All heavy atoms as TSV, in Angstrom:
chain	resi	resn	atom	element	x	y	z
A	1	MET	N	N	0.823	-1.197	0.011
A	1	MET	CA	C	0.006	0.021	-0.006
A	1	MET	C	C	0.896	1.225	0.032
A	1	MET	O	O	0.623	2.157	-0.715
A	1	MET	CB	C	-0.919	0.009	1.220
A	1	MET	CG	C	-1.878	1.169	1.157
A	1	MET	SD	S	-3.388	0.754	2.004
A	1	MET	CE	C	-3.412	1.921	3.260
A	2	PHE	N	N	1.904	1.301	0.792
A	2	PHE	CA	C	2.781	2.398	0.851
A	2	PHE	C	C	3.486	2.598	-0.494
A	2	PHE	O	O	3.585	3.692	-0.984
A	2	PHE	CB	C	3.859	2.246	1.964
A	2	PHE	CG	C	4.847	3.298	2.000
A	2	PHE	CD1	C	4.616	4.563	2.460
A	2	PHE	CD2	C	6.202	3.062	1.532
A	2	PHE	CE1	C	5.586	5.588	2.405
A	2	PHE	CE2	C	7.160	4.004	1.459
A	2	PHE	CZ	C	6.853	5.245	1.980
A	3	LEU	N	N	3.906	1.472	-1.100
A	3	LEU	CA	C	4.596	1.560	-2.375
A	3	LEU	C	C	3.683	1.979	-3.474
A	3	LEU	O	O	4.023	2.686	-4.447
A	3	LEU	CB	C	5.232	0.173	-2.706
A	3	LEU	CG	C	6.400	-0.226	-1.866
A	3	LEU	CD1	C	6.842	-1.675	-2.256
A	3	LEU	CD2	C	7.487	0.813	-1.940
A	4	ASP	N	N	2.386	1.603	-3.446
A	4	ASP	CA	C	1.363	2.062	-4.374
A	4	ASP	C	C	1.170	3.538	-4.307
A	4	ASP	O	O	1.129	4.170	-5.340
A	4	ASP	CB	C	0.045	1.376	-4.099
A	4	ASP	CG	C	0.015	-0.118	-4.416
A	4	ASP	OD1	O	0.886	-0.510	-5.229
A	4	ASP	OD2	O	-0.865	-0.848	-3.956
A	5	GLN	N	N	1.157	4.147	-3.138
A	5	GLN	CA	C	1.050	5.580	-2.973
A	5	GLN	C	C	2.296	6.268	-3.521
A	5	GLN	O	O	2.211	7.329	-4.224
A	5	GLN	CB	C	0.849	5.942	-1.509
A	5	GLN	CG	C	-0.515	5.518	-0.993
A	5	GLN	CD	C	-0.638	5.803	0.499
A	5	GLN	OE1	O	0.365	6.113	1.161
A	5	GLN	NE2	N	-1.844	5.735	1.008
A	6	GLU	N	N	3.465	5.729	-3.228
A	6	GLU	CA	C	4.700	6.291	-3.810
A	6	GLU	C	C	4.710	6.250	-5.317
A	6	GLU	O	O	5.135	7.204	-5.909
A	6	GLU	CB	C	5.916	5.574	-3.234
A	6	GLU	CG	C	6.254	5.934	-1.873
A	6	GLU	CD	C	6.717	7.382	-1.751
A	6	GLU	OE1	O	7.598	7.804	-2.586
A	6	GLU	OE2	O	6.234	8.160	-0.908
A	7	LEU	N	N	4.269	5.133	-5.878
A	7	LEU	CA	C	4.241	4.978	-7.314
A	7	LEU	C	C	3.268	5.970	-7.901
A	7	LEU	O	O	3.599	6.611	-8.910
A	7	LEU	CB	C	3.836	3.541	-7.709
A	7	LEU	CG	C	3.813	3.228	-9.165
A	7	LEU	CD1	C	5.230	3.453	-9.811
A	7	LEU	CD2	C	3.352	1.777	-9.369
A	8	LYS	N	N	2.146	6.164	-7.288
A	8	LYS	CA	C	1.179	7.121	-7.809
A	8	LYS	C	C	1.720	8.569	-7.719
A	8	LYS	O	O	1.565	9.252	-8.667
A	8	LYS	CB	C	-0.145	6.949	-7.015
A	8	LYS	CG	C	-1.315	7.778	-7.509
A	8	LYS	CD	C	-2.506	7.623	-6.773
A	8	LYS	CE	C	-3.633	8.492	-7.331
A	8	LYS	NZ	N	-4.906	8.258	-6.599
A	9	LYS	N	N	2.371	8.866	-6.691
A	9	LYS	CA	C	2.980	10.181	-6.544
A	9	LYS	C	C	4.024	10.434	-7.567
A	9	LYS	O	O	4.176	11.494	-8.269
A	9	LYS	CB	C	3.599	10.326	-5.109
A	9	LYS	CG	C	4.154	11.706	-4.881
A	9	LYS	CD	C	4.709	11.756	-3.475
A	9	LYS	CE	C	5.294	13.112	-3.147
A	9	LYS	NZ	N	6.601	13.353	-3.803
A	10	ILE	N	N	4.897	9.389	-7.840
A	10	ILE	CA	C	5.954	9.530	-8.867
A	10	ILE	C	C	5.290	9.675	-10.272
A	10	ILE	O	O	5.739	10.502	-11.030
A	10	ILE	CB	C	6.888	8.278	-8.835
A	10	ILE	CG1	C	7.629	8.258	-7.517
A	10	ILE	CG2	C	7.742	8.167	-10.054
A	10	ILE	CD1	C	8.491	7.031	-7.265
A	11	GLN	N	N	4.188	8.938	-10.538
A	11	GLN	CA	C	3.542	9.091	-11.827
A	11	GLN	C	C	3.015	10.487	-12.000
A	11	GLN	O	O	3.047	11.077	-13.084
A	11	GLN	CB	C	2.491	8.006	-12.001
A	11	GLN	CG	C	3.017	6.662	-12.167
A	11	GLN	CD	C	1.988	5.548	-12.068
A	11	GLN	OE1	O	0.893	5.751	-11.517
A	11	GLN	NE2	N	2.247	4.308	-12.670
A	12	GLU	N	N	2.396	11.044	-10.962
A	12	GLU	CA	C	1.819	12.367	-11.031
A	12	GLU	C	C	2.907	13.426	-11.262
A	12	GLU	O	O	2.768	14.377	-11.997
A	12	GLU	CB	C	0.999	12.670	-9.762
A	12	GLU	CG	C	-0.254	11.894	-9.649
A	12	GLU	CD	C	-0.993	12.071	-8.275
A	12	GLU	OE1	O	-0.407	12.769	-7.422
A	12	GLU	OE2	O	-2.091	11.567	-8.172
A	13	ASP	N	N	4.018	13.259	-10.535
A	13	ASP	CA	C	5.174	14.134	-10.703
A	13	ASP	C	C	5.717	14.070	-12.100
A	13	ASP	O	O	6.063	15.104	-12.648
A	13	ASP	CB	C	6.307	13.843	-9.709
A	13	ASP	CG	C	5.916	14.111	-8.319
A	13	ASP	OD1	O	5.012	14.942	-8.046
A	13	ASP	OD2	O	6.616	13.663	-7.320
A	14	LYS	N	N	5.731	12.897	-12.695
A	14	LYS	CA	C	6.198	12.673	-14.012
A	14	LYS	C	C	5.343	13.344	-15.024
A	14	LYS	O	O	5.782	14.056	-15.959
A	14	LYS	CB	C	6.296	11.173	-14.390
A	14	LYS	CG	C	6.847	10.902	-15.698
A	14	LYS	CD	C	6.883	9.347	-16.023
A	14	LYS	CE	C	7.263	9.115	-17.424
A	14	LYS	NZ	N	7.177	7.683	-17.773
A	15	LYS	N	N	3.986	13.276	-14.791
A	15	LYS	CA	C	3.039	13.991	-15.684
A	15	LYS	C	C	3.226	15.526	-15.576
A	15	LYS	O	O	3.178	16.235	-16.648
A	15	LYS	CB	C	1.592	13.559	-15.301
A	15	LYS	CG	C	1.232	12.184	-15.746
A	15	LYS	CD	C	-0.207	11.873	-15.323
A	15	LYS	CE	C	-0.565	10.466	-15.644
A	15	LYS	NZ	N	-1.893	10.075	-15.158
A	16	ARG	N	N	3.380	16.042	-14.373
A	16	ARG	CA	C	3.576	17.445	-14.214
A	16	ARG	C	C	4.899	17.917	-14.929
A	16	ARG	O	O	4.879	18.931	-15.543
A	16	ARG	CB	C	3.596	17.804	-12.745
A	16	ARG	CG	C	2.222	17.973	-12.125
A	16	ARG	CD	C	2.285	18.693	-10.829
A	16	ARG	NE	N	3.005	18.021	-9.764
A	16	ARG	CZ	C	2.498	16.980	-9.047
A	16	ARG	NH1	N	1.196	16.686	-9.190
A	16	ARG	NH2	N	3.151	16.373	-8.097
A	17	LEU	N	N	5.918	17.128	-14.795
A	17	LEU	CA	C	7.175	17.473	-15.390
A	17	LEU	C	C	7.017	17.457	-16.917
A	17	LEU	O	O	7.537	18.367	-17.578
A	17	LEU	CB	C	8.260	16.435	-14.954
A	17	LEU	CG	C	9.665	16.721	-15.566
A	17	LEU	CD1	C	10.162	18.034	-15.088
A	17	LEU	CD2	C	10.552	15.613	-15.074
A	18	ALA	N	N	6.353	16.417	-17.463
A	18	ALA	CA	C	6.131	16.438	-18.888
A	18	ALA	C	C	5.297	17.617	-19.388
A	18	ALA	O	O	5.668	18.254	-20.419
A	18	ALA	CB	C	5.335	15.138	-19.277
A	19	ILE	N	N	4.372	18.057	-18.638
A	19	ILE	CA	C	3.604	19.294	-18.988
A	19	ILE	C	C	4.462	20.501	-18.978
A	19	ILE	O	O	4.417	21.321	-19.887
A	19	ILE	CB	C	2.371	19.401	-18.045
A	19	ILE	CG1	C	1.308	18.315	-18.349
A	19	ILE	CG2	C	1.720	20.799	-18.269
A	19	ILE	CD1	C	0.212	18.235	-17.321
A	20	CYS	N	N	5.242	20.659	-17.904
A	20	CYS	CA	C	6.216	21.766	-17.799
A	20	CYS	C	C	7.183	21.822	-18.956
A	20	CYS	O	O	7.469	22.892	-19.553
A	20	CYS	CB	C	6.950	21.739	-16.502
A	20	CYS	SG	S	5.965	22.114	-15.043
A	21	CYS	N	N	7.753	20.704	-19.339
A	21	CYS	CA	C	8.707	20.656	-20.398
A	21	CYS	C	C	8.020	20.980	-21.759
A	21	CYS	O	O	8.600	21.766	-22.531
A	21	CYS	CB	C	9.258	19.211	-20.546
A	21	CYS	SG	S	10.362	18.762	-19.213
A	22	ASP	N	N	6.725	20.576	-21.931
A	22	ASP	CA	C	6.011	20.884	-23.151
A	22	ASP	C	C	5.738	22.398	-23.213
A	22	ASP	O	O	5.939	22.995	-24.276
A	22	ASP	CB	C	4.698	20.066	-23.207
A	22	ASP	CG	C	4.044	20.297	-24.552
A	22	ASP	OD1	O	4.679	20.125	-25.670
A	22	ASP	OD2	O	2.822	20.637	-24.533
A	23	LEU	N	N	5.379	22.901	-22.139
A	23	LEU	CA	C	5.093	24.412	-22.085
A	23	LEU	C	C	6.348	25.128	-22.340
A	23	LEU	O	O	6.329	26.188	-23.058
A	23	LEU	CB	C	4.520	24.807	-20.719
A	23	LEU	CG	C	3.051	24.296	-20.503
A	23	LEU	CD1	C	2.600	24.672	-19.127
A	23	LEU	CD2	C	2.136	24.883	-21.495
A	24	ARG	N	N	7.504	24.831	-21.828
A	24	ARG	CA	C	8.727	25.456	-22.055
A	24	ARG	C	C	9.076	25.356	-23.476
A	24	ARG	O	O	9.597	26.307	-24.120
A	24	ARG	CB	C	9.848	24.943	-21.197
A	24	ARG	CG	C	9.678	25.352	-19.705
A	24	ARG	CD	C	10.805	24.916	-18.895
A	24	ARG	NE	N	10.607	25.275	-17.534
A	24	ARG	CZ	C	11.340	24.974	-16.463
A	24	ARG	NH1	N	12.392	24.182	-16.696
A	24	ARG	NH2	N	11.010	25.384	-15.253
A	25	ARG	N	N	8.948	24.201	-24.084
A	25	ARG	CA	C	9.317	23.991	-25.506
A	25	ARG	C	C	8.445	24.894	-26.315
A	25	ARG	O	O	8.949	25.576	-27.305
A	25	ARG	CB	C	9.026	22.521	-25.893
A	25	ARG	CG	C	9.658	22.082	-27.129
A	25	ARG	CD	C	9.522	20.610	-27.358
A	25	ARG	NE	N	9.879	19.684	-26.296
A	25	ARG	CZ	C	9.046	18.967	-25.495
A	25	ARG	NH1	N	7.734	18.900	-25.819
A	25	ARG	NH2	N	9.490	18.234	-24.558
A	26	ARG	N	N	7.161	25.022	-25.997
A	26	ARG	CA	C	6.317	25.901	-26.802
A	26	ARG	C	C	6.640	27.320	-26.651
A	26	ARG	O	O	6.611	28.157	-27.558
A	26	ARG	CB	C	4.812	25.704	-26.360
A	26	ARG	CG	C	4.240	24.395	-26.787
A	26	ARG	CD	C	2.731	24.301	-26.367
A	26	ARG	NE	N	2.259	22.909	-26.600
A	26	ARG	CZ	C	0.998	22.650	-26.534
A	26	ARG	NH1	N	0.114	23.615	-26.201
A	26	ARG	NH2	N	0.588	21.454	-26.757
A	27	LEU	N	N	7.063	27.728	-25.414
A	27	LEU	CA	C	7.463	29.103	-25.162
A	27	LEU	C	C	8.689	29.440	-25.943
A	27	LEU	O	O	8.833	30.548	-26.561
A	27	LEU	CB	C	7.679	29.282	-23.688
A	27	LEU	CG	C	8.182	30.720	-23.209
A	27	LEU	CD1	C	7.127	31.748	-23.575
A	27	LEU	CD2	C	8.447	30.756	-21.750
A	28	VAL	N	N	9.643	28.592	-25.991
A	28	VAL	CA	C	10.877	28.795	-26.752
A	28	VAL	C	C	10.548	28.954	-28.202
A	28	VAL	O	O	11.070	29.878	-28.915
A	28	VAL	CB	C	11.910	27.651	-26.588
A	28	VAL	CG1	C	13.012	27.755	-27.589
A	28	VAL	CG2	C	12.419	27.703	-25.139
A	29	HIS	N	N	9.664	28.157	-28.732
A	29	HIS	CA	C	9.205	28.258	-30.157
A	29	HIS	C	C	8.548	29.631	-30.390
A	29	HIS	O	O	8.917	30.241	-31.403
A	29	HIS	CB	C	8.227	27.125	-30.469
A	29	HIS	CG	C	7.762	27.100	-31.896
A	29	HIS	ND1	N	8.571	26.730	-32.897
A	29	HIS	CD2	C	6.621	27.383	-32.466
A	29	HIS	CE1	C	7.903	26.815	-34.060
A	29	HIS	NE2	N	6.670	27.193	-33.777
A	30	ILE	N	N	7.716	30.070	-29.578
A	30	ILE	CA	C	7.048	31.349	-29.697
A	30	ILE	C	C	8.105	32.464	-29.634
A	30	ILE	O	O	8.047	33.472	-30.445
A	30	ILE	CB	C	5.963	31.586	-28.592
A	30	ILE	CG1	C	4.789	30.582	-28.887
A	30	ILE	CG2	C	5.521	33.006	-28.559
A	30	ILE	CD1	C	3.796	30.511	-27.762
A	31	GLU	N	N	9.023	32.431	-28.733
A	31	GLU	CA	C	10.069	33.459	-28.584
A	31	GLU	C	C	10.908	33.520	-29.842
A	31	GLU	O	O	11.224	34.585	-30.263
A	31	GLU	CB	C	10.964	33.227	-27.340
A	31	GLU	CG	C	10.160	33.517	-26.098
A	31	GLU	CD	C	11.017	33.169	-24.781
A	31	GLU	OE1	O	11.957	32.465	-24.948
A	31	GLU	OE2	O	10.570	33.632	-23.684
A	32	VAL	N	N	11.300	32.366	-30.385
A	32	VAL	CA	C	12.132	32.282	-31.646
A	32	VAL	C	C	11.314	32.920	-32.774
A	32	VAL	O	O	11.827	33.697	-33.528
A	32	VAL	CB	C	12.581	30.857	-31.944
A	32	VAL	CG1	C	13.170	30.775	-33.382
A	32	VAL	CG2	C	13.556	30.374	-30.882
A	33	GLN	N	N	10.045	32.605	-32.860
A	33	GLN	CA	C	9.215	33.223	-33.928
A	33	GLN	C	C	9.209	34.736	-33.799
A	33	GLN	O	O	9.274	35.520	-34.725
A	33	GLN	CB	C	7.840	32.674	-33.858
A	33	GLN	CG	C	7.651	31.277	-34.493
A	33	GLN	CD	C	6.162	30.888	-34.464
A	33	GLN	OE1	O	5.407	31.299	-33.556
A	33	GLN	NE2	N	5.842	29.994	-35.356
A	34	GLY	N	N	9.025	35.179	-32.532
A	34	GLY	CA	C	9.040	36.623	-32.245
A	34	GLY	C	C	10.301	37.315	-32.660
A	34	GLY	O	O	10.296	38.407	-33.286
A	35	ILE	N	N	11.458	36.614	-32.384
A	35	ILE	CA	C	12.770	37.172	-32.746
A	35	ILE	C	C	12.866	37.293	-34.295
A	35	ILE	O	O	13.252	38.320	-34.795
A	35	ILE	CB	C	13.900	36.351	-32.156
A	35	ILE	CG1	C	13.950	36.576	-30.645
A	35	ILE	CG2	C	15.248	36.705	-32.754
A	35	ILE	CD1	C	14.808	35.563	-29.956
A	36	TRP	N	N	12.468	36.225	-34.988
A	36	TRP	CA	C	12.567	36.228	-36.475
A	36	TRP	C	C	11.633	37.297	-37.042
A	36	TRP	O	O	12.019	37.914	-38.040
A	36	TRP	CB	C	12.209	34.836	-37.024
A	36	TRP	CG	C	13.394	33.882	-36.932
A	36	TRP	CD1	C	13.463	32.756	-36.281
A	36	TRP	CD2	C	14.649	34.058	-37.635
A	36	TRP	NE1	N	14.746	32.168	-36.434
A	36	TRP	CE2	C	15.480	32.936	-37.328
A	36	TRP	CE3	C	15.161	35.010	-38.506
A	36	TRP	CZ2	C	16.705	32.811	-37.810
A	36	TRP	CZ3	C	16.479	34.861	-38.999
A	36	TRP	CH2	C	17.235	33.733	-38.653
A	37	CYS	N	N	10.477	37.437	-36.441
A	37	CYS	CA	C	9.561	38.509	-37.045
A	37	CYS	C	C	10.192	39.876	-36.839
A	37	CYS	O	O	10.056	40.653	-37.670
A	37	CYS	CB	C	8.192	38.370	-36.300
A	37	CYS	SG	S	7.228	36.962	-36.856
A	38	GLY	N	N	10.787	40.057	-35.704
A	38	GLY	CA	C	11.458	41.380	-35.436
A	38	GLY	C	C	12.567	41.581	-36.432
A	38	GLY	O	O	12.758	42.736	-36.932
A	39	ILE	N	N	13.394	40.566	-36.684
A	39	ILE	CA	C	14.491	40.716	-37.640
A	39	ILE	C	C	13.968	40.995	-39.049
A	39	ILE	O	O	14.469	41.888	-39.758
A	39	ILE	CB	C	15.381	39.439	-37.681
A	39	ILE	CG1	C	16.146	39.312	-36.318
A	39	ILE	CG2	C	16.351	39.423	-38.850
A	39	ILE	CD1	C	16.862	38.025	-36.102
A	40	ARG	N	N	12.878	40.257	-39.415
A	40	ARG	CA	C	12.361	40.467	-40.784
A	40	ARG	C	C	11.760	41.868	-40.875
A	40	ARG	O	O	11.900	42.541	-41.902
A	40	ARG	CB	C	11.306	39.439	-41.069
A	40	ARG	CG	C	11.847	38.162	-41.575
A	40	ARG	CD	C	10.840	37.201	-42.027
A	40	ARG	NE	N	10.329	36.601	-40.769
A	40	ARG	CZ	C	9.252	35.777	-40.707
A	40	ARG	NH1	N	8.622	35.471	-41.822
A	40	ARG	NH2	N	8.905	35.301	-39.592
A	41	ARG	N	N	11.095	42.369	-39.768
A	41	ARG	CA	C	10.498	43.724	-39.828
A	41	ARG	C	C	11.565	44.725	-39.921
A	41	ARG	O	O	11.437	45.714	-40.702
A	41	ARG	CB	C	9.710	43.907	-38.470
A	41	ARG	CG	C	8.897	45.174	-38.524
A	41	ARG	CD	C	8.082	45.338	-37.234
A	41	ARG	NE	N	7.462	44.076	-36.730
A	41	ARG	CZ	C	7.757	43.453	-35.623
A	41	ARG	NH1	N	8.708	43.988	-34.847
A	41	ARG	NH2	N	7.160	42.404	-35.264
A	42	SER	N	N	12.732	44.553	-39.244
A	42	SER	CA	C	13.811	45.533	-39.286
A	42	SER	C	C	14.363	45.471	-40.657
A	42	SER	O	O	14.678	46.587	-41.211
A	42	SER	CB	C	14.916	45.072	-38.214
A	42	SER	OG	O	14.412	45.195	-36.903
A	43	LEU	N	N	14.617	44.377	-41.245
A	43	LEU	CA	C	15.177	44.279	-42.538
A	43	LEU	C	C	14.220	44.917	-43.626
A	43	LEU	O	O	14.633	45.682	-44.521
A	43	LEU	CB	C	15.485	42.841	-43.002
A	43	LEU	CG	C	16.638	42.193	-42.315
A	43	LEU	CD1	C	16.751	40.729	-42.746
A	43	LEU	CD2	C	17.933	42.924	-42.637
A	44	SER	N	N	12.925	44.687	-43.440
A	44	SER	CA	C	11.989	45.315	-44.355
A	44	SER	C	C	11.960	46.840	-44.216
A	44	SER	O	O	12.025	47.531	-45.222
A	44	SER	CB	C	10.551	44.815	-43.994
A	44	SER	OG	O	9.609	45.427	-44.829
A	45	ASN	N	N	12.059	47.308	-42.996
A	45	ASN	CA	C	12.127	48.784	-42.737
A	45	ASN	C	C	13.454	49.332	-43.351
A	45	ASN	O	O	13.474	50.435	-43.969
A	45	ASN	CB	C	11.994	49.098	-41.311
A	45	ASN	CG	C	10.586	48.898	-40.762
A	45	ASN	OD1	O	9.640	48.780	-41.510
A	45	ASN	ND2	N	10.494	48.723	-39.434
A	46	LEU	N	N	14.512	48.698	-43.206
A	46	LEU	CA	C	15.775	49.075	-43.760
A	46	LEU	C	C	15.688	49.166	-45.270
A	46	LEU	O	O	16.128	50.096	-45.910
A	46	LEU	CB	C	16.890	48.110	-43.273
A	46	LEU	CG	C	18.328	48.509	-43.821
A	46	LEU	CD1	C	18.727	49.819	-43.278
A	46	LEU	CD2	C	19.269	47.358	-43.363
A	47	THR	N	N	15.190	48.051	-45.871
A	47	THR	CA	C	15.065	47.978	-47.349
A	47	THR	C	C	14.163	49.154	-47.853
A	47	THR	O	O	14.533	49.859	-48.850
A	47	THR	CB	C	14.433	46.700	-47.767
A	47	THR	OG1	O	15.277	45.647	-47.241
A	47	THR	CG2	C	14.339	46.590	-49.262
A	48	LEU	N	N	13.064	49.434	-47.150
A	48	LEU	CA	C	12.200	50.545	-47.503
A	48	LEU	C	C	12.883	51.881	-47.397
A	48	LEU	O	O	12.784	52.749	-48.232
A	48	LEU	CB	C	10.933	50.514	-46.672
A	48	LEU	CG	C	9.865	51.527	-46.953
A	48	LEU	CD1	C	9.392	51.488	-48.426
A	48	LEU	CD2	C	8.739	51.489	-45.975
A	49	GLY	N	N	13.600	52.013	-46.273
A	49	GLY	CA	C	14.388	53.241	-46.059
A	49	GLY	C	C	15.461	53.471	-47.100
A	49	GLY	O	O	15.646	54.589	-47.588
A	50	LEU	N	N	16.129	52.453	-47.556
A	50	LEU	CA	C	17.115	52.500	-48.563
A	50	LEU	C	C	16.442	52.874	-49.935
A	50	LEU	O	O	17.029	53.645	-50.739
A	50	LEU	CB	C	17.953	51.249	-48.752
A	50	LEU	CG	C	18.862	50.969	-47.594
A	50	LEU	CD1	C	19.543	49.578	-47.744
A	50	LEU	CD2	C	19.910	51.971	-47.457
A	51	ALA	N	N	15.316	52.284	-50.279
A	51	ALA	CA	C	14.613	52.605	-51.455
A	51	ALA	C	C	14.186	54.067	-51.472
A	51	ALA	O	O	14.314	54.754	-52.472
A	51	ALA	CB	C	13.372	51.699	-51.616
A	52	VAL	N	N	13.684	54.585	-50.336
A	52	VAL	CA	C	13.295	55.986	-50.284
A	52	VAL	C	C	14.488	56.849	-50.530
A	52	VAL	O	O	14.488	57.862	-51.216
A	52	VAL	CB	C	12.513	56.283	-48.905
A	52	VAL	CG1	C	12.367	57.747	-48.743
A	52	VAL	CG2	C	11.227	55.546	-48.915
A	53	ALA	N	N	15.586	56.563	-49.742
A	53	ALA	CA	C	16.818	57.358	-49.862
A	53	ALA	C	C	17.339	57.371	-51.316
A	53	ALA	O	O	17.744	58.438	-51.848
A	53	ALA	CB	C	17.947	56.820	-48.939
A	54	GLU	N	N	17.199	56.237	-52.000
A	54	GLU	CA	C	17.646	56.131	-53.391
A	54	GLU	C	C	16.794	57.038	-54.278
A	54	GLU	O	O	17.305	57.708	-55.159
A	54	GLU	CB	C	17.559	54.641	-53.856
A	54	GLU	CG	C	18.052	54.459	-55.307
A	54	GLU	CD	C	17.991	53.038	-55.716
A	54	GLU	OE1	O	17.959	52.124	-54.880
A	54	GLU	OE2	O	17.920	52.756	-56.917
A	55	GLN	N	N	15.490	57.070	-54.029
A	55	GLN	CA	C	14.573	57.902	-54.820
A	55	GLN	C	C	14.891	59.409	-54.588
A	55	GLN	O	O	14.905	60.169	-55.454
A	55	GLN	CB	C	13.132	57.606	-54.408
A	55	GLN	CG	C	12.630	56.286	-54.846
A	55	GLN	CD	C	12.561	56.232	-56.403
A	55	GLN	OE1	O	12.130	57.214	-57.032
A	55	GLN	NE2	N	12.817	55.101	-56.952
A	56	ILE	N	N	15.244	59.723	-53.313
A	56	ILE	CA	C	15.528	61.124	-52.994
A	56	ILE	C	C	16.846	61.531	-53.681
A	56	ILE	O	O	16.895	62.595	-54.285
A	56	ILE	CB	C	15.660	61.340	-51.438
A	56	ILE	CG1	C	14.283	61.159	-50.802
A	56	ILE	CG2	C	16.320	62.674	-51.113
A	56	ILE	CD1	C	14.306	61.129	-49.306
A	57	PHE	N	N	17.829	60.671	-53.594
A	57	PHE	CA	C	19.102	61.017	-54.262
A	57	PHE	C	C	18.932	61.153	-55.756
A	57	PHE	O	O	19.524	62.025	-56.460
A	57	PHE	CB	C	20.222	60.023	-53.889
A	57	PHE	CG	C	20.710	60.143	-52.531
A	57	PHE	CD1	C	20.906	58.945	-51.738
A	57	PHE	CD2	C	20.982	61.336	-51.961
A	57	PHE	CE1	C	21.389	59.127	-50.480
A	57	PHE	CE2	C	21.504	61.477	-50.670
A	57	PHE	CZ	C	21.662	60.316	-49.872
A	58	SER	N	N	18.138	60.278	-56.323
A	58	SER	CA	C	17.934	60.322	-57.800
A	58	SER	C	C	17.209	61.579	-58.107
A	58	SER	O	O	17.519	62.246	-59.093
A	58	SER	CB	C	16.950	59.082	-58.176
A	58	SER	OG	O	16.670	59.214	-59.528
A	59	PHE	N	N	16.211	62.007	-57.299
A	59	PHE	CA	C	15.473	63.233	-57.549
A	59	PHE	C	C	16.442	64.425	-57.455
A	59	PHE	O	O	16.404	65.331	-58.282
A	59	PHE	CB	C	14.350	63.387	-56.560
A	59	PHE	CG	C	13.715	64.751	-56.529
A	59	PHE	CD1	C	12.781	65.100	-57.578
A	59	PHE	CD2	C	13.984	65.670	-55.601
A	59	PHE	CE1	C	12.140	66.291	-57.613
A	59	PHE	CE2	C	13.380	66.974	-55.611
A	59	PHE	CZ	C	12.497	67.233	-56.639
A	60	LEU	N	N	17.338	64.439	-56.473
A	60	LEU	CA	C	18.263	65.534	-56.334
A	60	LEU	C	C	19.290	65.568	-57.446
A	60	LEU	O	O	19.671	66.656	-57.932
A	60	LEU	CB	C	19.008	65.415	-54.969
A	60	LEU	CG	C	18.128	65.659	-53.721
A	60	LEU	CD1	C	18.916	65.353	-52.474
A	60	LEU	CD2	C	17.532	67.098	-53.732
A	61	ARG	N	N	19.809	64.414	-57.937
A	61	ARG	CA	C	20.690	64.350	-59.081
A	61	ARG	C	C	19.969	64.884	-60.342
A	61	ARG	O	O	20.604	65.637	-61.098
A	61	ARG	CB	C	21.112	62.854	-59.316
A	61	ARG	CG	C	22.417	62.555	-58.541
A	61	ARG	CD	C	22.991	61.233	-59.012
A	61	ARG	NE	N	22.775	60.301	-57.889
A	61	ARG	CZ	C	21.949	59.195	-57.889
A	61	ARG	NH1	N	21.385	58.828	-58.969
A	61	ARG	NH2	N	21.858	58.479	-56.827
A	62	ASP	N	N	18.725	64.491	-60.545
A	62	ASP	CA	C	18.031	64.958	-61.702
A	62	ASP	C	C	17.867	66.440	-61.677
A	62	ASP	O	O	18.003	67.182	-62.638
A	62	ASP	CB	C	16.692	64.273	-61.890
A	62	ASP	CG	C	16.787	62.837	-62.273
A	62	ASP	OD1	O	17.882	62.381	-62.675
A	62	ASP	OD2	O	15.779	62.115	-62.079
A	63	ARG	N	N	17.543	66.913	-60.495
A	63	ARG	CA	C	17.314	68.349	-60.250
A	63	ARG	C	C	18.606	69.163	-60.495
A	63	ARG	O	O	18.589	70.240	-61.137
A	63	ARG	CB	C	16.758	68.587	-58.919
A	63	ARG	CG	C	16.300	69.950	-58.604
A	63	ARG	CD	C	15.679	70.026	-57.285
A	63	ARG	NE	N	15.529	71.375	-56.787
A	63	ARG	CZ	C	15.297	71.749	-55.622
A	63	ARG	NH1	N	15.185	70.871	-54.660
A	63	ARG	NH2	N	15.173	73.044	-55.346
A	64	LYS	N	N	19.718	68.607	-60.023
A	64	LYS	CA	C	20.963	69.273	-60.186
A	64	LYS	C	C	21.424	69.254	-61.644
A	64	LYS	O	O	21.973	70.181	-62.176
A	64	LYS	CB	C	22.052	68.575	-59.305
A	64	LYS	CG	C	23.405	69.184	-59.403
A	64	LYS	CD	C	24.448	68.461	-58.487
A	64	LYS	CE	C	25.814	69.010	-58.585
A	64	LYS	NZ	N	26.768	68.314	-57.841
A	65	GLY	N	N	21.085	68.171	-62.354
A	65	GLY	CA	C	21.427	68.009	-63.780
A	65	GLY	C	C	20.648	69.048	-64.617
A	65	GLY	O	O	21.191	69.526	-65.629
A	66	ARG	N	N	19.412	69.359	-64.239
A	66	ARG	CA	C	18.640	70.308	-64.992
A	66	ARG	C	C	19.158	71.766	-64.769
A	66	ARG	O	O	19.053	72.559	-65.671
A	66	ARG	CB	C	17.162	70.294	-64.586
A	66	ARG	CG	C	16.489	69.074	-65.188
A	66	ARG	CD	C	14.995	69.129	-64.934
A	66	ARG	NE	N	14.727	68.033	-64.013
A	66	ARG	CZ	C	13.797	67.953	-63.022
A	66	ARG	NH1	N	13.064	69.051	-62.868
A	66	ARG	NH2	N	13.594	66.950	-62.301
A	67	ARG	N	N	19.722	72.066	-63.679
A	67	ARG	CA	C	20.265	73.356	-63.342
A	67	ARG	C	C	21.550	73.615	-64.104
A	67	ARG	O	O	21.841	74.747	-64.390
A	67	ARG	CB	C	20.556	73.445	-61.843
A	67	ARG	CG	C	19.316	73.700	-61.038
A	67	ARG	CD	C	19.684	74.024	-59.665
A	67	ARG	NE	N	18.461	74.202	-58.851
A	67	ARG	CZ	C	18.498	74.563	-57.554
A	67	ARG	NH1	N	19.628	74.710	-56.915
A	67	ARG	NH2	N	17.350	74.656	-56.902
A	68	SER	N	N	22.324	72.593	-64.330
A	68	SER	CA	C	23.648	72.786	-64.971
A	68	SER	C	C	23.567	72.961	-66.467
A	68	SER	O	O	22.754	72.822	-67.156
A	68	SER	CB	C	24.622	71.581	-64.737
A	68	SER	OG	O	24.762	71.489	-63.321
């Protein structure tokens, strides 16, 4: 009877540990997705910024060319 209670307690502890491990695994997955989304967003903003800067420089070059 004592061993049955100990075995039941061990099985419950094992289930709780499995749930905790699964939750941590999911949390890491979500955090990695968040990091990648942030990196992609930053790259997208950088690309857009470079495209805008290129358009501005092109406009200024054309404007300077018309004056000369």
